[in-house]
DSSP file (Angstrom, degrees, kcal/mol; ACC not computed):
  #  RESIDUE AA STRUCTURE BP1 BP2  ACC     N-H-->O    O-->H-N    N-H-->O    O-->H-N    TCO  KAPPA ALPHA  PHI   PSI    X-CA   Y-CA   Z-CA
    1    1 A M              0   0    0      0, 0.0     0, 0.0     0, 0.0     0, 0.0   0.000 360.0 360.0 360.0 135.4   80.7   86.3  158.7
    2    2 A S        -     0   0    0      1,-0.1    94,-0.1    95,-0.0    93,-0.1  -0.425 360.0-101.6 -75.1 149.6   77.4   85.7  156.8
    3    3 A P        -     0   0    0      0, 0.0    93,-0.3     0, 0.0    -1,-0.1  -0.309  44.6 -93.8 -67.2 155.9   75.2   88.7  155.9
    4    4 A R     >  -     0   0    0      1,-0.1     4,-2.1    92,-0.0     3,-0.5  -0.380  32.4-116.1 -66.7 147.7   72.2   89.5  158.0
    5    5 A P  H  > S+     0   0    0      0, 0.0     4,-2.3     0, 0.0     5,-0.2   0.882 116.6  55.2 -52.2 -41.5   68.9   88.0  156.8
    6    6 A K  H  > S+     0   0    0      1,-0.2     4,-2.1     2,-0.2     5,-0.1   0.891 107.9  48.7 -60.3 -40.4   67.5   91.4  156.2
    7    7 A D  H  > S+     0   0    0     -3,-0.5     4,-2.2     2,-0.2    -1,-0.2   0.867 108.9  53.2 -68.9 -36.9   70.4   92.3  153.9
    8    8 A V  H  X S+     0   0    0     -4,-2.1     4,-2.4     2,-0.2    -2,-0.2   0.934 111.5  45.3 -62.3 -45.9   70.0   89.1  152.0
    9    9 A V  H  X S+     0   0    0     -4,-2.3     4,-2.7     2,-0.2    -2,-0.2   0.881 109.6  54.9 -69.0 -37.2   66.4   89.8  151.3
   10   10 A Q  H  X S+     0   0    0     -4,-2.1     4,-1.8    -5,-0.2    -1,-0.2   0.935 112.4  43.5 -58.3 -45.5   67.1   93.4  150.4
   11   11 A A  H  X S+     0   0    0     -4,-2.2     4,-2.2     2,-0.2    -2,-0.2   0.873 110.9  55.4 -67.9 -37.2   69.6   92.1  147.8
   12   12 A W  H  X S+     0   0    0     -4,-2.4     4,-3.1     2,-0.2    -2,-0.2   0.917 106.6  50.9 -60.3 -44.2   67.1   89.4  146.7
   13   13 A V  H  X S+     0   0    0     -4,-2.7     4,-2.5     1,-0.2    50,-0.3   0.915 108.3  52.0 -60.3 -43.5   64.5   92.1  146.0
   14   14 A E  H  < S+     0   0    0     -4,-1.8     4,-0.4     1,-0.2    -1,-0.2   0.915 113.4  43.9 -59.9 -43.0   67.0   94.1  143.9
   15   15 A A  H >X>S+     0   0    0     -4,-2.2     3,-1.4     1,-0.2     5,-1.0   0.915 111.3  54.4 -67.3 -43.2   67.7   91.0  141.8
   16   16 A F  H ><5S+     0   0    0     -4,-3.1     3,-1.6     1,-0.3    -2,-0.2   0.903 103.0  57.0 -55.1 -43.9   64.0   90.1  141.6
   17   17 A N  T 3<5S+     0   0    0     -4,-2.5    -1,-0.3     1,-0.3    -2,-0.2   0.606  98.7  60.4 -70.4 -10.9   63.3   93.6  140.2
   18   18 A T  T <45S-     0   0    0     -3,-1.4    -1,-0.3    -4,-0.4    -2,-0.2   0.659 103.9-130.8 -83.8 -17.4   65.7   93.0  137.3
   19   19 A G  T <<5 +     0   0    0     -3,-1.6     2,-0.8    -4,-0.6    -3,-0.1   0.719  58.4 142.9  74.6  20.8   63.7   90.0  136.2
   20   20 A D     >< -     0   0    0     -5,-1.0     4,-2.4     1,-0.2    -1,-0.2  -0.831  34.6-167.9-100.0 103.2   66.8   87.8  136.0
   21   21 A A  H  > S+     0   0    0     -2,-0.8     4,-2.7     1,-0.2    -1,-0.2   0.849  87.2  53.6 -60.5 -36.6   65.9   84.3  137.1
   22   22 A N  H  > S+     0   0    0      2,-0.2     4,-1.4     1,-0.2    -1,-0.2   0.919 109.5  47.8 -65.3 -42.6   69.5   83.2  137.3
   23   23 A A  H  4 S+     0   0    0      2,-0.2     4,-0.3     1,-0.2    -2,-0.2   0.920 114.1  46.9 -63.6 -43.5   70.4   86.2  139.6
   24   24 A V  H >< S+     0   0    0     -4,-2.4     3,-1.8    -9,-0.2    -2,-0.2   0.933 109.9  53.1 -64.1 -45.3   67.4   85.5  141.8
   25   25 A A  H >< S+     0   0    0     -4,-2.7     3,-1.9     1,-0.3    -1,-0.2   0.790  94.1  71.6 -61.6 -28.0   68.1   81.7  142.0
   26   26 A S  T 3< S+     0   0    0     -4,-1.4    -1,-0.3     1,-0.3    -2,-0.2   0.655  88.1  64.6 -64.8 -13.6   71.7   82.5  143.1
   27   27 A F  T <  S+     0   0    0     -3,-1.8    71,-3.3    -4,-0.3     2,-0.3   0.551  90.9  84.4 -83.8  -8.0   70.3   83.6  146.5
   28   28 A Y  E <  S-a   98   0A   0     -3,-1.9    71,-0.2    69,-0.2    17,-0.1  -0.699  81.7-113.3-101.9 146.9   69.0   80.1  147.3
   29   29 A H  E >   -     0   0A   0     69,-2.5     3,-1.7    -2,-0.3    16,-0.2  -0.335  40.6-105.1 -61.7 156.6   70.6   77.0  148.9
   30   30 A Q  E 3  S+     0   0A   0      1,-0.3    15,-2.3    14,-0.1    16,-0.3   0.852 122.1  33.9 -54.3 -38.1   71.0   74.1  146.5
   31   31 A D  E 3  S+     0   0A   0     13,-0.3    -1,-0.3    14,-0.1    -2,-0.0  -0.015  90.9 144.5-110.1  28.7   68.1   72.3  148.2
   32   32 A A  E <   -     0   0A   0     -3,-1.7    12,-3.6    11,-0.1     2,-0.4  -0.112  41.7-135.5 -64.9 163.3   66.0   75.3  149.2
   33   33 A I  E     -aB 100  43A   0     66,-1.9    68,-2.5    10,-0.2     2,-0.6  -0.991  12.9-169.0-123.1 129.9   62.2   75.4  149.2
   34   34 A N  E     -aB 101  42A   0      8,-2.8     8,-2.7    -2,-0.4     2,-0.6  -0.970  11.0-178.7-116.1 113.1   60.2   78.2  147.8
   35   35 A H  E     -a  102   0A   0     66,-3.8    68,-2.0    -2,-0.6     2,-0.9  -0.845  14.0-175.2-119.7  95.9   56.5   77.8  148.9
   36   36 A Q  E >   -a  103   0A   0     -2,-0.6     3,-3.6     4,-0.4    68,-0.2  -0.820  30.2-138.8 -80.8 112.0   54.2   80.4  147.6
   37   37 A V  T 3  S+     0   0    0     66,-2.3    -1,-0.1    -2,-0.9    67,-0.1   0.626  98.5  63.7 -62.3 -14.5   51.2   79.1  149.5
   38   38 A A  T 3  S+     0   0    0     65,-0.3    -1,-0.3     2,-0.1     2,-0.2   0.573 112.8  39.3 -77.1  -8.4   48.8   79.6  146.6
   39   39 A N  S <  S-     0   0    0     -3,-3.6     3,-0.1     1,-0.0    85,-0.0  -0.751 101.0 -81.6-129.9 174.5   50.9   77.0  144.7
   40   40 A Q        -     0   0    0     -2,-0.2    -4,-0.4    84,-0.2    -2,-0.1  -0.488  59.5 -90.5 -74.3 151.1   52.7   73.8  145.5
   41   41 A P        -     0   0    0      0, 0.0     2,-0.5     0, 0.0    -6,-0.2  -0.319  34.8-141.5 -61.0 145.6   56.2   74.1  147.1
   42   42 A V  E     -B   34   0A   0     -8,-2.7    -8,-2.8    -3,-0.1     2,-0.5  -0.957  17.9-157.2-110.8 126.4   59.1   74.3  144.6
   43   43 A V  E     +B   33   0A   0     -2,-0.5     4,-0.3   -10,-0.2   -10,-0.2  -0.902  47.9  21.9-115.4 128.8   62.2   72.3  145.8
   44   44 A G  S  > S-     0   0    0    -12,-3.6     4,-2.4    -2,-0.5   -13,-0.3   0.246  79.3 -95.9  97.9 142.6   65.8   72.9  144.7
   45   45 A R  H  > S+     0   0    0    -15,-2.3     4,-2.7     1,-0.2     5,-0.2   0.881 121.6  52.5 -57.4 -42.2   67.7   75.9  143.3
   46   46 A A  H  > S+     0   0    0    -16,-0.3     4,-2.2     1,-0.2    -1,-0.2   0.925 111.9  45.0 -63.2 -44.2   67.3   74.6  139.7
   47   47 A A  H  > S+     0   0    0     -4,-0.3     4,-2.2     2,-0.2    -1,-0.2   0.868 112.3  52.4 -67.0 -36.0   63.5   74.2  140.0
   48   48 A I  H  X S+     0   0    0     -4,-2.4     4,-2.5     2,-0.2    -2,-0.2   0.912 108.6  50.5 -65.4 -42.4   63.3   77.6  141.7
   49   49 A R  H  X S+     0   0    0     -4,-2.7     4,-2.6     1,-0.2    -2,-0.2   0.928 110.4  49.5 -59.7 -45.2   65.2   79.2  138.8
   50   50 A E  H  X S+     0   0    0     -4,-2.2     4,-2.3     2,-0.2    -2,-0.2   0.888 109.3  52.5 -61.5 -39.8   62.8   77.5  136.3
   51   51 A M  H  X S+     0   0    0     -4,-2.2     4,-2.5     2,-0.2    -2,-0.2   0.944 112.3  44.1 -61.2 -48.3   59.8   78.8  138.3
   52   52 A F  H  X S+     0   0    0     -4,-2.5     4,-3.1     1,-0.2     5,-0.3   0.886 110.6  55.4 -65.7 -37.7   61.1   82.4  138.2
   53   53 A E  H  X S+     0   0    0     -4,-2.6     4,-1.4    -5,-0.2    -1,-0.2   0.929 111.6  43.9 -58.6 -45.7   62.0   82.1  134.6
   54   54 A A  H  X S+     0   0    0     -4,-2.3     4,-1.1     2,-0.2    -2,-0.2   0.914 115.5  47.6 -65.9 -43.7   58.4   81.1  133.7
   55   55 A E  H  X S+     0   0    0     -4,-2.5     4,-1.5     1,-0.2     3,-0.5   0.915 110.9  50.0 -66.8 -43.2   56.9   83.8  136.0
   56   56 A F  H  < S+     0   0    0     -4,-3.1    -1,-0.2     1,-0.2    -2,-0.2   0.822 108.0  56.3 -64.2 -29.7   59.1   86.6  134.6
   57   57 A A  H  < S+     0   0    0     -4,-1.4    -1,-0.2    -5,-0.3    -2,-0.2   0.793 116.5  33.4 -72.4 -27.8   58.2   85.5  131.1
   58   58 A R  H  < S+     0   0    0     -4,-1.1     2,-0.3    -3,-0.5    -2,-0.2   0.559 119.9  38.5-107.2  -7.6   54.5   85.9  131.7
   59   59 A A     <  -     0   0    0     -4,-1.5     2,-1.0    -5,-0.1    -1,-0.1  -0.995  67.5-127.7-145.8 148.0   54.2   88.8  134.1
   60   60 A Q        -     0   0    0     -2,-0.3     2,-0.5    54,-0.1    -4,-0.1  -0.827  41.3-175.2 -91.4  99.7   55.8   92.2  134.8
   61   61 A M        +     0   0    0     -2,-1.0     2,-0.4   -45,-0.1   -42,-0.1  -0.855  13.7 172.6-108.6 132.4   56.6   91.8  138.5
   62   62 A V        -     0   0    0     -2,-0.5     2,-0.6   -44,-0.0   -45,-0.1  -0.999  18.2-150.8-135.7 131.5   58.1   94.5  140.7
   63   63 A C        -     0   0    0     -2,-0.4     2,-0.6   -50,-0.3    18,-0.2  -0.913   9.3-170.6-106.6 120.5   58.5   94.2  144.4
   64   64 A V  E     -C   80   0A   0     16,-3.1    16,-2.1    -2,-0.6     2,-0.4  -0.954  25.0-127.9-110.0 120.0   58.3   97.4  146.4
   65   65 A I  E     +C   79   0A   0     -2,-0.6    14,-0.2    14,-0.2     3,-0.1  -0.522  33.0 169.7 -72.4 123.1   59.4   97.0  150.1
   66   66 A E  E    S-     0   0A   0     12,-2.9     2,-0.3     1,-0.4    13,-0.2   0.825  74.6  -4.2 -91.9 -48.1   56.8   98.3  152.6
   67   67 A N  E     -C   78   0A   0     11,-1.8    11,-2.8     2,-0.0    -1,-0.4  -0.992  57.8-169.2-145.7 146.2   58.5   96.7  155.6
   68   68 A L  E     +C   77   0A   0     -2,-0.3     2,-0.3     9,-0.2     9,-0.2  -0.927  16.6 176.8-140.9 113.4   61.5   94.4  156.1
   69   69 A F  E     -C   76   0A   0      7,-2.9     7,-2.4    -2,-0.4     2,-0.4  -0.723  15.6-149.7-116.1 163.4   62.0   92.9  159.5
   70   70 A E  E     +C   75   0A   0     -2,-0.3     2,-0.3     5,-0.2     5,-0.2  -0.998  14.6 173.8-135.2 137.5   64.5   90.5  161.0
   71   71 A D  E >   -C   74   0A   0      3,-2.6     3,-1.7    -2,-0.4     2,-0.2  -0.840  65.5 -58.0-144.3 104.2   64.1   88.0  163.8
   72   72 A G  T 3  S-     0   0    0     -2,-0.3    -1,-0.1     1,-0.3     0, 0.0  -0.447 124.0  -9.9  61.3-125.2   67.1   85.6  164.3
   73   73 A G  T 3  S+     0   0    0     -2,-0.2    20,-3.3    -3,-0.1     2,-0.4   0.218 122.3  89.8 -88.6  14.4   67.7   83.7  161.1
   74   74 A W  E <   -CD  71  92A   0     -3,-1.7    -3,-2.6    18,-0.2     2,-0.4  -0.873  54.6-162.3-115.8 145.3   64.5   85.0  159.5
   75   75 A A  E     -CD  70  91A   0     16,-2.3    16,-2.8    -2,-0.4     2,-0.5  -0.979  10.8-156.2-118.5 139.7   63.6   88.0  157.4
   76   76 A I  E     -CD  69  90A   0     -7,-2.4    -7,-2.9    -2,-0.4     2,-0.5  -0.973   9.5-165.7-120.9 121.0   60.0   89.1  157.0
   77   77 A L  E     -CD  68  89A   0     12,-2.9    12,-2.6    -2,-0.5     2,-0.5  -0.921  11.6-169.2-113.7 124.9   59.1   91.1  154.0
   78   78 A E  E     +CD  67  88A   0    -11,-2.8   -12,-2.9    -2,-0.5   -11,-1.8  -0.965  27.6 175.6-105.3 128.7   55.8   93.0  153.5
   79   79 A W  E     -CD  65  87A   0      8,-2.6     8,-2.1    -2,-0.5     2,-0.3  -0.857  23.7-174.0-134.0 163.3   55.6   94.2  149.9
   80   80 A T  E     -CD  64  86A   0    -16,-2.1   -16,-3.1    -2,-0.3     6,-0.2  -0.869  16.3-140.6-139.0 175.1   53.4   95.9  147.3
   81   81 A D    >   -     0   0    0      4,-1.4     3,-2.1    -2,-0.3   -18,-0.1  -0.897  34.4 -98.0-134.6 169.7   53.7   96.5  143.6
   82   82 A P  T 3  S+     0   0    0      0, 0.0   -19,-0.1     0, 0.0   -21,-0.0   0.697 121.0  58.0 -61.9 -18.3   52.9   99.4  141.3
   83   83 A L  T 3  S-     0   0    0      2,-0.1    31,-0.0     0, 0.0     0, 0.0   0.453 121.7-102.8 -91.1  -1.1   49.6   97.8  140.4
   84   84 A G  S <  S+     0   0    0     -3,-2.1     2,-0.1     1,-0.3    29,-0.0   0.418  71.7 143.6  98.0  -1.3   48.4   97.7  144.0
   85   85 A L        -     0   0    0     24,-0.1    -4,-1.4    25,-0.1     2,-0.3  -0.441  30.1-164.2 -68.8 146.3   49.0   94.0  144.7
   86   86 A R  E     +D   80   0A   0     -6,-0.2    20,-0.6    -2,-0.1     2,-0.3  -0.933  19.0 140.6-131.6 154.7   50.2   93.3  148.3
   87   87 A G  E     -DE  79 105A   0     -8,-2.1    -8,-2.6    -2,-0.3     2,-0.3  -0.970  31.1-128.0-170.8-176.4   51.7   90.3  150.0
   88   88 A C  E     -DE  78 104A   0     16,-2.1    16,-2.9    -2,-0.3     2,-0.3  -0.984  12.6-159.5-147.7 157.6   54.3   89.1  152.5
   89   89 A G  E     -DE  77 103A   0    -12,-2.6   -12,-2.9    -2,-0.3     2,-0.5  -0.993   8.9-150.8-141.2 147.1   57.1   86.7  152.6
   90   90 A F  E     -DE  76 102A   0     12,-2.8    12,-2.5    -2,-0.3     2,-0.5  -0.981  16.8-168.1-118.6 125.7   59.1   84.8  155.2
   91   91 A F  E     -DE  75 101A   0    -16,-2.8   -16,-2.3    -2,-0.5     2,-0.6  -0.960  11.5-156.2-122.1 117.5   62.7   83.9  154.4
   92   92 A Q  E     -DE  74 100A   0      8,-3.2     7,-3.3    -2,-0.5     8,-1.2  -0.843  19.9-160.3 -90.7 121.7   64.8   81.5  156.5
   93   93 A I  E     + E   0  98A   0    -20,-3.3     2,-0.4    -2,-0.6     5,-0.2  -0.892  15.5 175.0-110.6 129.1   68.4   82.4  155.9
   94   94 A E  E >  S- E   0  97A   0      3,-2.8     3,-1.9    -2,-0.5    -2,-0.0  -0.998  73.3  -9.8-131.8 129.1   71.3   80.0  156.6
   95   95 A D  T 3  S-     0   0    0     -2,-0.4    -1,-0.1     1,-0.3     3,-0.1   0.845 129.1 -55.3  53.7  37.4   74.9   80.8  155.7
   96   96 A G  T 3  S+     0   0    0    -93,-0.3     2,-0.3     1,-0.2    -1,-0.3   0.551 119.8  98.6  77.6   7.9   73.8   83.9  153.7
   97   97 A K  E <  S- E   0  94A   0     -3,-1.9    -3,-2.8   -94,-0.0     2,-0.5  -0.892  80.9-101.3-126.3 156.4   71.4   81.9  151.5
   98   98 A I  E     +aE  28  93A   0    -71,-3.3   -69,-2.5    -2,-0.3    -5,-0.2  -0.662  35.1 173.2 -78.2 121.2   67.7   81.3  151.5
   99   99 A R  E    S+     0   0A   0     -7,-3.3   -66,-1.9    -2,-0.5     2,-0.4   0.822  72.5  10.2 -90.7 -42.1   66.9   77.9  152.9
  100  100 A L  E     -aE  33  92A   0     -8,-1.2    -8,-3.2   -68,-0.2     2,-0.4  -0.998  61.1-173.2-142.9 133.5   63.1   78.4  153.0
  101  101 A Q  E     -aE  34  91A   0    -68,-2.5   -66,-3.8    -2,-0.4     2,-0.5  -0.998   3.1-175.7-126.9 129.2   60.8   81.0  151.5
  102  102 A R  E     -aE  35  90A   0    -12,-2.5   -12,-2.8    -2,-0.4     2,-0.4  -0.993  10.2-171.2-124.2 125.5   57.1   81.1  152.2
  103  103 A G  E     -aE  36  89A   0    -68,-2.0   -66,-2.3    -2,-0.5     2,-0.4  -0.913  12.0-162.3-124.2 146.4   55.0   83.7  150.4
  104  104 A Y  E     + E   0  88A   0    -16,-2.9   -16,-2.1    -2,-0.4     2,-0.3  -0.991  28.1 135.6-127.3 125.5   51.4   84.9  150.8
  105  105 A F  E     - E   0  87A   0     -2,-0.4     2,-1.0   -18,-0.2   -18,-0.2  -0.966  59.5 -92.7-158.6 165.7   49.6   86.9  148.1
  106  106 A D     >  -     0   0    0    -20,-0.6     4,-2.2    -2,-0.3     5,-0.1  -0.760  34.5-169.1 -88.3 102.4   46.2   87.0  146.4
  107  107 A K  H  > S+     0   0    0     -2,-1.0     4,-2.5     1,-0.2     5,-0.2   0.870  83.8  53.7 -63.4 -39.3   46.7   84.8  143.3
  108  108 A L  H  > S+     0   0    0      1,-0.2     4,-2.4     2,-0.2    -1,-0.2   0.928 110.2  46.8 -62.6 -45.7   43.4   85.8  141.7
  109  109 A S  H  > S+     0   0    0      2,-0.2     4,-2.8     1,-0.2     5,-0.2   0.886 110.3  54.7 -63.0 -38.3   44.2   89.5  142.0
  110  110 A F  H  X S+     0   0    0     -4,-2.2     4,-1.8     2,-0.2     6,-0.2   0.948 109.8  46.1 -58.6 -49.6   47.7   88.8  140.6
  111  111 A Y  H  X>S+     0   0    0     -4,-2.5     5,-2.4     1,-0.2     4,-0.8   0.915 113.8  49.0 -61.0 -43.6   46.3   87.2  137.5
  112  112 A R  H ><5S+     0   0    0     -4,-2.4     3,-0.8     1,-0.2    -2,-0.2   0.934 112.1  46.5 -63.4 -46.5   43.7   90.0  137.0
  113  113 A T  H 3<5S+     0   0    0     -4,-2.8    -1,-0.2     1,-0.2    -2,-0.2   0.799 116.1  46.2 -68.2 -27.0   46.3   92.8  137.4
  114  114 A Q  H 3<5S-     0   0    0     -4,-1.8    -1,-0.2    -5,-0.2    -2,-0.2   0.516 110.0-121.1 -91.7  -5.9   48.7   91.0  135.0
  115  115 A G  T <<5 +     0   0    0     -3,-0.8    -3,-0.2    -4,-0.8    -4,-0.1   0.789  57.3 155.0  71.0  26.7   46.0   90.2  132.4
  116  116 A I      < -     0   0    0     -5,-2.4    -1,-0.3    -6,-0.2    -2,-0.1  -0.754  52.7-104.0 -87.7 130.6   46.6   86.5  132.7
  117  117 A P    >>  -     0   0    0      0, 0.0     3,-1.7     0, 0.0     4,-0.6  -0.256  22.2-132.2 -56.1 135.7   43.6   84.4  131.8
  118  118 A L  H >> S+     0   0    0      1,-0.3     4,-1.5     2,-0.2     3,-0.6   0.751 101.6  73.5 -64.0 -23.7   41.9   83.0  134.9
  119  119 A K  H 3> S+     0   0    0      1,-0.2     4,-1.6     2,-0.2    -1,-0.3   0.815  91.8  58.5 -60.5 -28.1   41.8   79.5  133.3
  120  120 A E  H <> S+     0   0    0     -3,-1.7     4,-1.4     1,-0.2    -1,-0.2   0.858 101.2  54.3 -67.9 -34.3   45.5   79.4  134.0
  121  121 A A  H << S+     0   0    0     -4,-0.6    -2,-0.2    -3,-0.6    -1,-0.2   0.870 107.0  51.2 -66.2 -35.6   44.9   79.9  137.7
  122  122 A I  H  < S+     0   0    0     -4,-1.5    -1,-0.2     1,-0.2    -2,-0.2   0.873 106.9  53.5 -69.8 -37.5   42.5   76.9  137.7
  123  123 A R  H  <        0   0    0     -4,-1.6    -1,-0.2     1,-0.3    -2,-0.2   0.841 360.0 360.0 -65.6 -33.3   45.1   74.6  136.0
  124  124 A E     <        0   0    0     -4,-1.4    -1,-0.3    -5,-0.1   -84,-0.2   0.508 360.0 360.0 -78.6 360.0   47.7   75.4  138.6
């Protein structure tokens, strides 16, 4: 029996908070899509791993769960971080793996809190 979507996302958050891109990528289907709506969709586990590797290298990211809900094959995460950033994510789970992740957050506030030059936000 596959784990519940809520349990998959709880474990994903734990892996995310370690900053280990390989561990985070292991939660995705081979052909998964991660679409942080402030950016273009990232398709495929390998590309998702590369995205997390790059993000973990340039920012100290911590996900603190505010709310975690489940509806059928979906988990819905409301999160914050220690710097005050807030966001939410929708995770479609199939066979215990993430098929689709859609995330919403304020990219400009993320860059400011992380001290990332705003010119990088414009390039993306």
